[in-house]
C-alpha positions in Angstrom: -2.2 -51.8 107.8 -0.2 -54.2 110.1 -1.9 -55.3 113.3 0.0 -56.2 116.5 -1.6 -57.7 119.5 -0.1 -57.2 123.0 -1.8 -59.2 125.8 -0.9 -58.3 129.4 -1.9 -60.8 132.1 -1.5 -60.4 135.8 -0.2 -63.6 137.4 0.3 -63.1 141.2 3.3 -60.6 141.4 4.3 -60.7 137.8 2.8 -59.7 134.4 3.0 -61.8 131.3 3.5 -59.7 128.2 2.6 -61.6 125.0 3.1 -59.9 121.6 1.8 -61.6 118.4 1.8 -60.4 114.8 2.0 -61.4 111.2 1.6 -65.1 110.4 1.8 -66.6 113.8 4.9 -64.8 115.1 4.9 -64.6 118.9 7.0 -63.2 121.6 6.4 -63.3 125.4 8.3 -62.0 128.5 7.6 -62.0 132.2 7.9 -58.7 134.1 7.5 -58.0 137.8 4.5 -55.8 138.5 5.3 -53.1 141.1 2.4 -52.9 143.6 3.2 -49.2 144.2 2.0 -48.5 140.7 -1.5 -49.5 141.8 -1.1 -47.3 144.9 0.0 -44.3 142.7 -2.9 -44.9 140.4 -5.3 -44.8 143.4 -3.8 -41.6 144.6 -4.2 -40.0 141.2 -7.8 -41.3 141.1 -8.6 -39.8 144.5 -7.2 -36.4 143.4 -9.1 -36.7 140.1 -12.4 -37.4 141.8 -12.0 -34.7 144.3 -11.1 -32.1 141.7 -14.1 -33.0 139.5 -16.4 -33.8 142.4 -19.4 -31.8 141.0 -21.3 -32.6 137.8 -19.7 -36.0 137.2 -21.5 -38.3 134.8 -21.6 -41.2 137.3 -22.6 -42.1 140.8 -19.5 -41.5 143.0 -19.4 -42.6 146.6 -19.1 -39.8 149.2 -15.4 -39.1 149.6 -15.7 -36.0 151.7 -14.2 -35.3 155.2 -15.8 -34.4 158.5 -13.9 -31.2 158.6 -13.9 -28.6 155.8 -10.3 -28.3 154.8 -9.2 -26.2 151.9 -7.2 -28.3 149.6 -5.7 -27.3 146.2 -6.9 -30.4 144.4 -5.8 -29.1 141.0 -2.2 -28.9 142.2 -2.4 -32.3 143.8 -4.0 -33.8 140.6 -1.2 -32.3 138.4 1.4 -33.8 140.7 -0.3 -37.1 140.9 -0.6 -37.2 137.1 3.1 -36.6 136.6 4.0 -39.2 139.2 1.6 -41.8 137.7 2.9 -41.3 134.1 6.5 -41.3 135.3 6.2 -44.6 137.1 4.1 -46.1 134.4 6.6 -45.2 131.7 9.5 -46.3 133.9 7.9 -49.7 134.3 7.2 -50.1 130.5 10.8 -49.2 129.8 12.1 -52.1 131.9 14.9 -54.1 130.3 12.7 -57.2 130.2 10.4 -55.4 127.7 13.1 -54.1 125.5 12.8 -56.9 122.9 9.0 -56.4 122.7 9.4 -52.6 122.3 12.1 -52.9 119.6 10.0 -55.5 117.8 7.0 -53.2 117.7 9.3 -50.3 116.5 10.9 -52.4 113.8 7.6 -53.5 112.4 6.4 -49.9 112.4 9.4 -48.8 110.5 9.0 -51.7 108.0 5.4 -50.6 107.3 6.4 -47.0 106.6 4.7 -44.8 105.8 1.6 -46.8 106.8 1.0 -46.7 110.6 0.6 -49.9 112.5 -2.2 -50.7 115.1 -1.2 -52.1 118.5 -4.2 -53.8 120.1 -3.7 -53.9 123.9 -5.6 -56.4 126.0 -5.6 -56.7 129.8 -7.0 -59.6 131.9 -7.9 -57.6 135.0 -9.5 -54.3 135.9 -6.3 -53.2 137.7 -4.3 -53.3 134.5 -7.1 -52.1 132.2 -7.5 -48.8 134.1 -3.9 -47.8 133.4 -3.5 -45.1 130.7 -2.0 -47.3 128.0 -2.9 -44.7 125.4 -0.2 -42.5 127.0 2.6 -45.0 126.3 5.4 -43.0 124.6 6.8 -45.9 122.5 6.8 -43.6 119.5 9.0 -41.0 121.1 11.3 -43.7 122.5 12.2 -44.8 119.0 12.0 -41.4 117.3 8.8 -42.3 115.4 6.1 -39.9 114.5 3.3 -39.5 117.0 0.8 -41.4 114.8 3.2 -44.2 113.7 1.9 -46.6 116.2 -1.8 -46.4 117.0 -2.7 -47.8 120.4 -6.3 -49.1 120.7 -7.8 -51.6 123.1 -9.7 -54.9 122.8 -11.5 -57.0 125.4 -9.9 -60.2 126.8 -12.8 -62.2 125.5 -14.5 -61.9 122.1 -17.1 -64.5 121.3 -18.7 -63.0 118.3 -17.2 -62.2 114.9 -17.7 -58.6 113.8 -21.0 -58.1 112.0 -19.7 -55.4 109.6 -16.1 -56.1 108.5 -16.4 -53.5 105.8 -18.3 -50.3 106.0 -21.4 -50.1 104.0 -21.3 -48.3 100.7 -24.2 -46.0 101.1 -25.8 -43.7 98.6 -27.6 -41.8 101.3 -26.8 -40.1 104.6 -25.5 -42.1 107.5 -28.0 -42.7 110.4 -27.3 -41.7 114.0 -29.3 -42.7 117.0 -28.7 -40.4 120.0 -30.0 -41.5 123.4 -29.9 -38.7 126.0 -30.2 -40.2 129.5 -30.8 -38.8 132.9 -29.9 -35.2 132.9 -30.0 -34.6 136.6 -27.2 -32.1 137.4 -26.2 -32.3 133.7 -26.7 -30.2 130.6 -26.9 -31.9 127.2 -27.5 -28.8 125.1 -23.9 -28.5 123.8 -23.8 -32.1 122.8 -27.2 -32.0 121.1 -26.0 -29.0 119.0 -22.8 -30.8 118.2 -24.7 -33.8 116.9 -27.1 -31.6 114.9 -24.2 -30.1 113.1 -23.7 -33.4 111.4 -27.1 -33.1 109.7 -25.5 -32.3 106.3 -24.2 -35.9 106.1 -26.3 -37.7 108.7 -29.9 -38.4 109.6 -30.2 -38.0 113.4 -32.9 -39.2 115.8 -32.9 -38.3 119.4 -34.5 -40.2 122.3 -34.7 -38.7 125.8 -36.7 -38.9 128.9 -39.4 -36.3 129.3 -40.9 -35.4 132.7 -44.0 -37.5 133.4 -43.2 -40.1 130.8 -43.9 -43.7 131.7 -40.5 -45.4 132.3 -41.6 -48.8 130.9 -42.7 -47.0 127.7 -39.4 -45.3 127.5 -37.5 -48.6 127.7 -39.7 -50.0 125.1 -39.2 -47.0 122.8 -35.5 -47.3 123.2 -35.5 -51.0 122.3 -37.8 -50.5 119.4 -35.9 -47.6 118.0 -32.6 -49.5 118.2 -34.0 -52.2 116.0 -35.3 -49.8 113.4 -35.6 -51.5 110.0 -33.5 -48.8 108.4 -30.7 -49.5 110.7 -28.2 -47.2 112.4 -24.5 -46.5 111.7 -23.7 -44.8 115.0 -25.2 -45.2 118.5 -24.6 -42.3 120.9 -25.3 -42.1 124.6 -24.9 -39.2 127.0 -25.7 -39.2 130.7 -24.8 -41.2 133.8 -23.4 -44.7 133.4 -21.6 -47.2 135.5 -19.7 -50.5 135.4 -21.4 -53.8 136.2 -19.7 -57.0 135.1 -22.9 -59.0 135.7 -25.1 -56.9 133.5 -22.4 -55.7 131.0 -22.7 -52.2 132.3 -25.7 -49.9 132.8 -26.9 -46.5 131.7 -29.2 -44.1 133.5 -32.1 -43.2 131.2 -34.2 -41.3 133.7 -34.0 -40.2 137.3 -33.5 -43.3 139.4 -33.9 -45.6 136.4 -31.2 -47.6 134.7 -31.0 -49.8 131.7 -28.5 -52.6 131.6 -26.9 -53.7 128.4 -28.1 -57.2 129.1 -31.7 -55.9 128.8 -31.0 -54.5 125.3 -28.6 -57.1 124.0 -31.2 -58.7 121.7 -32.0 -55.2 120.3 -28.3 -54.5 119.8 -27.8 -57.8 118.0 -30.5 -56.8 115.5 -29.0 -53.4 115.1 -25.6 -55.0 114.4 -27.2 -57.1 111.7 -28.8 -53.9 110.2 -25.5 -52.0 110.0 -24.5 -50.6 113.4 -20.8 -49.9 113.2 -19.8 -47.5 115.9 -20.9 -46.4 119.4 -19.9 -43.4 121.6 -20.7 -43.6 125.4 -20.0 -40.1 126.6 -20.6 -41.1 130.2 -18.6 -42.5 133.2 -17.0 -45.8 133.9 -17.6 -47.4 130.5 -15.1 -50.3 130.5 -17.6 -53.0 131.0 -19.9 -51.4 128.4 -17.0 -51.4 125.9 -16.2 -55.1 126.6 -19.8 -56.1 126.3 -20.4 -54.3 122.9 -17.2 -55.6 121.3 -18.0 -59.1 122.6 -21.4 -58.8 120.9 -19.7 -58.0 117.5 -19.7 -54.2 117.4 -16.7 -53.1 115.5 -15.6 -50.2 117.7 -16.7 -48.0 120.6 -15.4 -45.0 122.5 -15.9 -44.9 126.2 -14.7 -43.0 129.3 -12.7 -45.2 131.8 -13.3 -42.9 134.7 -16.1 -40.6 135.8 -16.1 -37.5 133.6 -17.1 -33.9 134.3 -20.1 -32.6 132.4 -18.2 -29.7 130.8 -15.4 -32.0 129.8 -17.9 -34.5 128.3 -19.6 -31.7 126.3 -16.4 -30.2 125.0 -15.0 -33.6 124.2 -18.0 -34.6 122.1 -18.0 -31.2 120.4 -14.4 -31.6 119.2 -14.7 -35.3 118.5 -17.7 -34.9 116.3 -16.1 -31.9 114.6 -13.1 -34.1 113.7 -15.4 -36.9 112.5 -17.2 -34.3 110.4 -13.8 -33.6 108.8 -13.8 -37.3 107.7 -11.1 -38.4 110.1 -11.3 -41.9 111.4 -12.3 -42.5 115.0 -8.7 -42.9 116.1 -7.6 -39.7 114.5 -10.6 -37.9 116.0 -9.9 -39.2 119.4 -6.2 -38.4 119.2 -7.1 -34.8 118.1 -9.3 -34.3 121.1 -6.8 -35.9 123.5 -4.0 -33.7 122.2 -6.3 -30.6 122.5 -7.1 -31.3 126.2 -3.5 -32.2 126.9 -1.9 -29.1 125.3 -4.7 -26.4 125.3 -7.0 -27.4 128.2 -4.8 -29.1 130.8 -4.8 -26.1 133.1 -8.6 -26.0 133.0 -9.2 -29.7 132.9 -6.2 -31.5 134.2 -5.8 -35.3 133.4 -9.0 -35.1 131.2 -7.0 -36.3 128.2 -6.2 -39.6 129.9 -9.8 -40.7 130.3 -11.1 -41.6 126.8 -10.4 -45.0 125.3 -11.1 -46.6 121.9 -12.0 -50.3 121.9 -11.9 -52.1 118.6 -12.7 -55.5 117.2 -9.4 -56.7 115.6 -11.0 -57.6 112.2 -12.2 -54.1 111.3 -11.0 -50.9 109.7 -11.3 -47.8 111.7 -14.7 -46.2 111.3 -14.9 -42.8 109.5 -17.8 -40.8 108.1 -18.1 -40.7 104.4 -19.0 -37.6 102.4 -22.5 -37.5 101.1 -23.7 -36.6 97.5 -21.6 -34.1 95.6 -19.4 -33.6 98.7 -18.6 -37.4 98.6 -17.3 -37.2 95.0 -15.3 -34.0 95.8 -13.8 -35.6 98.9 -12.8 -38.7 96.9 -11.0 -36.5 94.4 -8.9 -34.6 97.0 -5.4 -35.7 96.3 -3.1 -37.2 98.9 0.3 -35.7 99.7 2.0 -38.3 97.5 -0.4 -37.6 94.6 0.2 -33.8 94.9 3.9 -34.2 94.8 3.9 -36.7 91.9 1.2 -34.9 89.8 2.9 -31.5 90.4 6.2 -32.9 89.2 4.5 -34.4 86.1 2.7 -31.1 85.3 6.0 -29.2 85.7 7.7 -31.6 83.4 4.9 -31.3 80.8 5.3 -27.5 80.7 8.9 -27.6 79.8 9.4 -26.9 76.0 12.5 -29.1 75.7 10.5 -32.0 77.2 7.6 -31.3 74.8 10.1 -31.2 71.9 11.7 -34.5 73.0 8.3 -36.2 73.4 7.0 -35.0 70.1 10.1 -36.2 68.3 9.8 -39.7 69.8 6.1 -39.7 69.0 6.8 -38.8 65.4 9.4 -41.6 65.3 6.8 -44.0 66.7 4.3 -42.8 64.1 6.9 -43.4 61.3 7.4 -47.0 62.5 3.6 -47.5 62.8 3.2 -46.2 59.2 5.8 -48.6 58.0 4.5 -51.6 59.8 0.8 -51.0 58.9 1.6 -49.9 55.3 -0.1 -46.5 55.7 2.5 -44.5 53.9 1.1 -41.9 51.4 1.8 -42.9 47.8 2.8 -40.3 45.3 4.2 -40.8 41.8 6.0 -37.6 42.1 6.7 -35.4 45.2 5.4 -31.8 44.8 8.7 -30.1 45.6 12.1 -30.1 43.9 14.9 -28.9 46.2 17.9 -27.6 44.2 20.5 -27.7 47.0 23.7 -25.8 46.8 25.8 -28.2 48.8 29.6 -28.4 49.6 30.3 -30.2 46.3 28.4 -27.5 44.3 30.4 -24.8 46.0 33.7 -26.6 45.3 32.9 -27.1 41.6 31.8 -23.5 41.2 35.0 -22.4 43.0 33.0 -20.1 45.3 35.4 -19.0 48.1 32.8 -17.5 50.4 29.3 -18.8 50.1 27.8 -16.1 52.5 26.4 -14.2 50.8 25.9 -16.7 47.9 27.3 -15.7 44.6 24.5 -14.1 42.6 25.9 -15.1 39.3 25.8 -18.7 40.4 22.1 -18.3 41.4 21.5 -16.7 38.0 22.8 -19.8 36.3 20.4 -22.0 38.3 17.5 -19.8 37.5 18.4 -19.9 33.8 18.5 -23.7 33.8 15.2 -24.0 35.7 13.5 -21.6 33.4 14.9 -23.6 30.5 13.2 -26.7 32.1 9.9 -24.8 32.2 9.8 -24.3 36.0 6.6 -22.4 36.8 7.2 -21.6 40.5 10.7 -20.9 41.8 11.4 -20.1 45.4 14.8 -18.6 46.2 15.6 -19.4 49.8 18.5 -16.9 50.0 18.3 -13.4 51.4 19.1 -10.9 48.6 19.1 -7.7 50.6 22.7 -6.5 49.9 24.4 -5.4 46.8 26.8 -7.6 44.9 28.7 -5.8 42.2 27.9 -6.9 38.6 26.3 -10.1 39.8 23.1 -8.3 40.8 22.4 -7.3 37.3 23.2 -10.8 36.0 20.7 -12.4 38.5 18.1 -9.7 37.7 18.3 -10.4 34.0 17.8 -14.1 34.6 14.8 -13.5 36.7 13.2 -11.0 34.2 13.7 -13.6 31.5 11.8 -16.1 33.5 8.9 -13.6 34.1 8.9 -12.3 30.5 7.4 -15.4 28.9 4.0 -16.3 27.5 3.5 -18.5 30.6 5.6 -16.5 33.1 7.5 -18.1 36.0 6.5 -17.1 39.5 9.4 -16.0 41.7 9.0 -16.0 45.5 12.0 -14.5 47.4 13.0 -14.9 51.0 12.7 -11.9 53.4 13.0 -11.5 57.1 13.1 -8.9 59.9 16.4 -7.7 61.4 17.1 -7.5 65.1 16.2 -3.8 65.1 12.8 -4.5 63.5 13.8 -3.4 60.0 12.4 -5.5 57.1 15.2 -7.1 55.0 13.8 -7.6 51.5 15.1 -8.4 48.1 16.8 -5.5 46.4 14.5 -3.7 44.0 17.3 -3.8 41.4 17.0 -7.6 41.4 13.2 -8.0 41.5 10.2 -5.7 41.9 7.4 -6.4 44.3 5.0 -5.4 41.4 5.7 -8.8 39.6 7.3 -11.0 42.4 6.5 -12.1 45.9 8.6 -12.2 49.0 7.8 -13.9 52.3 9.3 -14.5 55.7 11.8 -17.3 55.8 12.0 -17.8 59.6 10.9 -21.2 60.7 10.2 -22.9 64.0 11.9 -26.3 63.9 9.2 -28.9 64.3 6.3 -26.5 64.1 4.3 -25.0 61.2 4.9 -21.3 60.7 1.7 -19.3 61.1 1.4 -15.7 60.1 0.0 -13.3 62.6 -3.2 -11.3 62.1 -2.1 -8.7 64.6 -2.7 -5.2 63.2 -0.3 -3.7 65.6 2.6 -5.5 64.0 1.8 -6.5 60.4 4.0 -9.2 59.0 4.9 -10.5 55.6 3.2 -13.8 54.7 5.5 -16.7 55.2 7.7 -17.9 52.4 5.9 -21.3 52.2 2.4 -19.8 52.3 3.1 -17.6 49.3 4.4 -20.6 47.4 1.3 -22.6 48.2 -0.9 -19.6 47.0 1.1 -19.5 43.8 0.6 -23.2 43.3 -3.2 -22.8 43.7 -3.3 -19.9 41.2 -1.1 -21.7 38.7 -3.3 -24.8 38.9 -6.4 -22.6 38.5 -4.8 -20.8 35.5 -3.9 -24.1 33.8 -7.5 -25.4 34.2 -9.3 -22.1 33.6 -11.1 -23.2 30.5 -12.5 -26.3 32.2 -14.0 -24.1 34.9 -15.1 -21.5 32.4 -12.8 -18.9 34.0 -11.2 -16.1 32.1 -7.5 -16.7 32.3 -6.7 -13.0 31.9 -8.5 -12.3 35.2 -6.1 -14.7 37.1 -3.1 -12.6 38.4 0.2 -13.4 36.6 3.5 -11.7 37.1 4.1 -9.0 34.4 7.2 -6.8 34.2 5.2 -3.7 33.3 2.8 -4.0 36.2 2.5 -0.9 38.4 0.5 -2.5 41.2 1.9 -4.5 44.1 1.7 -8.1 43.1 0.8 -9.5 46.5 -2.1 -7.1 46.7 -3.4 -8.3 43.3 -3.1 -11.9 44.5 -4.9 -11.3 47.8 -7.7 -9.3 46.1 -8.2 -12.0 43.5 -8.3 -14.8 46.2 -10.8 -12.9 48.3 -13.1 -12.0 45.4 -12.8 -15.5 43.9 -13.7 -17.1 47.3 -16.7 -14.9 47.6 -17.9 -16.4 44.3 -16.8 -20.0 44.4 -14.9 -20.7 47.6 -12.4 -22.9 45.7 -9.2 -21.2 46.7 -8.1 -22.1 50.2 -5.9 -20.0 52.6 -5.1 -22.5 55.3 -3.3 -19.9 57.4 -6.3 -17.7 57.5 -8.6 -20.5 58.4 -6.3 -21.4 61.3 -6.0 -17.9 62.5 -9.8 -17.4 62.5 -10.4 -20.8 64.2 -12.3 -20.8 67.5 -9.1 -22.4 69.0 -6.9 -19.5 68.0 -7.5 -17.5 71.2 -6.3 -20.6 73.2 -3.2 -20.7 71.0 -2.6 -17.0 71.6 -3.0 -17.4 75.3 -0.6 -20.3 75.4 2.0 -18.1 73.6 1.6 -15.7 76.5 2.3 -18.5 78.9 5.4 -19.6 76.9 3.6 -22.7 75.6 2.7 -24.0 72.1 -0.7 -25.4 72.8 -2.6 -26.6 69.7 0.1 -25.1 67.4 0.3 -27.4 64.4 3.5 -29.5 64.0 5.4 -30.7 61.0 4.7 -34.4 60.3 8.0 -36.0 59.9 6.4 -39.4 60.0 5.9 -39.1 56.2 9.0 -40.3 54.3 11.0 -37.5 52.7 10.7 -39.1 49.3 7.0 -38.4 49.4 7.6 -34.7 50.2 10.5 -33.6 48.0 13.1 -34.7 45.5 16.6 -33.4 46.1 19.2 -32.5 43.5 22.6 -30.9 43.9 23.0 -27.6 42.1 26.1 -28.9 40.2 24.0 -31.8 38.9 21.3 -29.5 37.6 23.9 -27.4 35.8 25.5 -30.5 34.4 22.3 -31.5 32.7 21.8 -34.5 35.0 18.2 -33.3 35.5 15.7 -34.5 32.8 14.7 -31.8 30.4 11.0 -31.9 31.4 10.3 -30.6 34.9 7.8 -33.0 36.6 7.8 -31.1 39.8 5.2 -28.5 40.6 7.5 -26.3 42.7 11.2 -25.7 42.8 13.1 -24.1 45.7 16.8 -23.1 45.4 18.1 -23.6 48.9 21.3 -24.2 50.9 22.3 -27.8 51.0 23.9 -28.2 54.4 27.2 -26.5 54.0 28.7 -25.1 57.1 28.2 -21.3 56.4 24.5 -21.7 55.6 22.6 -19.0 57.5 21.7 -15.4 57.5 24.0 -14.1 60.3 25.4 -17.2 62.0 27.3 -20.2 60.4 25.1 -23.3 60.4 21.9 -21.3 61.1 20.1 -23.1 58.3 21.2 -26.6 59.5 18.9 -28.2 62.1 19.2 -31.3 64.2 18.0 -34.3 62.3 14.6 -35.5 63.7 14.6 -39.1 64.8 11.8 -39.9 62.4 13.8 -38.6 59.4 16.8 -40.5 60.6 14.6 -43.6 60.6 13.5 -43.1 57.0 17.1 -42.4 55.9 18.3 -45.6 57.4 15.5 -47.6 55.7 16.2 -46.0 52.3 20.0 -45.8 52.2 22.0 -45.7 55.3 25.2 -44.9 53.5 23.8 -41.6 52.1 22.3 -40.4 55.3 22.7 -36.8 56.3 23.5 -35.7 59.8 21.4 -32.5 59.5 18.1 -31.3 58.2 18.3 -28.2 56.1 15.9 -25.3 56.3 14.8 -26.0 52.7 13.8 -29.5 53.7 11.8 -28.2 56.6 10.1 -25.7 54.3 9.3 -28.5 51.9 7.4 -30.4 54.6 5.5 -27.3 55.6 4.7 -26.6 52.0 3.4 -30.2 51.6 1.1 -29.8 54.5 -0.3 -26.6 53.2 -0.9 -28.0 49.7 -2.6 -31.1 51.2 -4.7 -28.9 53.4 -3.8 -31.0 56.4 -2.5 -29.7 59.7 -1.5 -31.9 62.6 -2.6 -30.4 65.9 -1.1 -31.7 69.1 -3.3 -31.9 72.2 -1.3 -30.5 75.2 0.1 -33.1 77.6 -1.2 -30.9 80.4 -4.8 -31.3 79.3 -4.6 -35.0 79.0 -2.9 -35.2 82.4 -5.9 -33.4 83.8 -8.3 -36.0 82.3 -6.0 -38.9 83.4 -6.2 -37.5 87.0 -9.9 -38.1 87.1 -9.7 -41.5 85.3 -6.8 -42.6 87.5 -8.6 -41.6 90.7 -11.7 -43.5 89.7 -9.8 -46.6 88.7 -7.8 -46.5 92.0 -11.2 -46.8 93.8 -12.3 -49.7 91.6 -9.1 -51.6 91.9 -9.6 -51.7 95.7 -12.9 -53.7 95.0 -11.6 -56.1 92.3 -7.8 -56.0 91.8 -7.2 -58.3 88.9 -10.3 -57.4 87.0 -9.5 -53.7 86.9 -5.8 -54.2 86.5 -6.6 -56.1 83.3 -8.9 -53.3 82.3 -6.2 -50.7 82.9 -3.6 -52.6 80.9 -5.9 -53.3 78.1 -7.4 -49.8 77.9 -4.0 -48.2 78.0 -2.8 -50.3 75.2 -5.9 -49.7 73.1 -5.7 -46.0 73.9 -2.1 -46.0 72.6 -3.1 -47.8 69.4 -6.2 -45.6 68.8 -4.1 -42.4 69.3 -1.6 -43.7 66.7 -4.5 -44.3 64.2 -6.2 -41.0 64.9 -2.9 -39.3 64.1 -3.2 -40.7 60.6 -6.9 -40.1 60.2 -8.5 -37.0 58.7 -9.0 -35.7 62.2 -5.2 -35.2 62.3 -4.6 -34.7 66.0 -1.8 -35.9 68.2 -3.1 -37.4 71.5 -0.3 -37.7 74.1 0.3 -41.2 75.5 3.3 -41.3 77.8 2.6 -38.6 80.4 -1.1 -39.4 80.7 -0.2 -43.1 81.2 2.3 -42.1 83.8 -0.4 -40.2 85.5 -2.6 -43.3 85.7 0.3 -45.2 87.2 0.6 -42.6 90.0 -2.9 -43.5 91.1 -3.0 -47.2 90.2 0.3 -48.5 91.6 -0.3 -47.4 95.2 -3.9 -48.8 95.0 -2.4 -52.2 93.9 0.2 -52.0 96.6 -2.4 -51.2 99.3 -4.7 -54.0 98.3 -1.7 -56.4 98.3 -1.1 -55.4 101.9 
């Protein structure tokens, strides 16, 4: 916070205004002082004292008249206040002061949004009594009312402040309240107001009791002030008065005063033990304020004029309430002054002009700190800037396109990390062979319209794969409509594959139409008693999970059925080693009269009950404790904890591609080394169920990276649905699902970490800045490695790191200032 110092000195008929700021900058001007301003002030003071003549917290000389004359002092006081402020502001707006005013305003604008503090010092009582707090310099330059904070400081300060920084307490603050002479006064309201602070403060009262020895009372006051536990706040209520020789005096009992000179040694000890702030809710406190600041007290609130008992009580009530809301003393005083000016001016005219805050120029404004749990909660309350920034970040994190973009870049980063660290899975042979019907295959086969795909051409591919001893064939084409003559040709080829000693498993694609009708393979082509069919729909970038909802049963997914077939095939081929009876393992048979999927599911369930060796990854996911969270996120339009496809693995480790025309031309070796074969579209423009290009997806950046590393000249611009299914199938076979932790969750954690670090940076900037940079880097590297580990989770990095910056950068900026 920037500090400006304005010193006003009366020199005969002129005033010298001296403004200083920054690193030695200085500006001074001479301005004629109008003597009528003093006269106007005295007139206002007379009206003020006559209006508040009863129950004043000070000894006021008799100002009455011999004759009893009815005078409307309230009206006179209001008029005198308007006249005083008008002439005061007119004087301050003199042309001679323009440069000083604009300099103050410009500095305030440069410091935006942080307010600046203007310390005002006057060299004589005549100037000090003027209401400098009412200077409307903010409104003159269209600044906010709190942009320039006006506080006062004495002309002479001999001692350095004893507590430049507030103490970091782990216990309640301590308040010493001295209640003085209560003649004609009532302290009950003030006492109750102070007691309301007991949740965050330890409070001790000292007051005169009838019959008490006055010497003992003075001794008690001095001894209590120097308590070994120290005090944070010193409060006094009662009668007081100015006295330059004794530093001011307070009335502690009827006809008994205590001068500040008498308790100066005690106050010095209290300052050494932590005294930070004082409130003198009494009259004529200017000399008291000067004395306390000169002794090294950081700040004190006093009343410059006599104050009515009711005003004093209500002032303290509101002031302490604001302090209890953890406002600093300036904010609390401004709140009270505005309340008396706007809400209570009819009842208590001019009362808002009386309080003044005196501060030592080296201190921060005092404020109460929350205690215990409330302290931690208060610290976590976000500022307006933090609310806007974090809300924007949260809103961004909830956008699915943003999530997709971030996941794609994360997969690209993981691919690069795999390449650099040599953590690429090694496989002598990928598990999937993709037989792709591409543009060249369509041209060579002279197919005029590839949608729907020619069944005779599919039959030729099936024949060749059966010839090469393919054991699992997935057909990624929808065969739900008739195609004359060709249907029978394809059906014959499929039956030939099944009707072998070691039958070939066929898995067909199916889906649900827009009206909810199930579109399945024609029974003339393949029967569900000896073949399987599964949902072909995919979520680009995400694993396809089947639903367990009984209200809307769904077909198992195409890839899940292929994975189950692979497990059963492997079990069948190794049955003798595990002492299984091969005939019990379900195999497709043309004469079967039982639904093949039911046979498969029954065997898996019974086999798992015995040995637990067959895995259904989809079922384990759907029965996971995290599944309710996933289901809830779907309701919110999110994909929380939904497994993703790991494109950071090179395609050559996932599948081997061959064009259909190459397969038919005998360019494939006669022995099929691949466990699974999928006949799939190969990227031609009409690929899709109902829309051209529906089966062609945008190429993920990670796949593009692998393509460029392998052979940039042969790179594809799209990723086909079959290639996506091959990745999903690979993850199912490897029993490894990659689960992304939602950005929103990590942002929530980063908020608490960032808030904590922002507090620590204020204590040691470079140490914690280094910690933040190092920990963020390590966090990023660890998250990259955890991704590759058996834990297989994706921990977000970018948005949580941005959240940390939201807290840390302002903390660094504030400490720099």
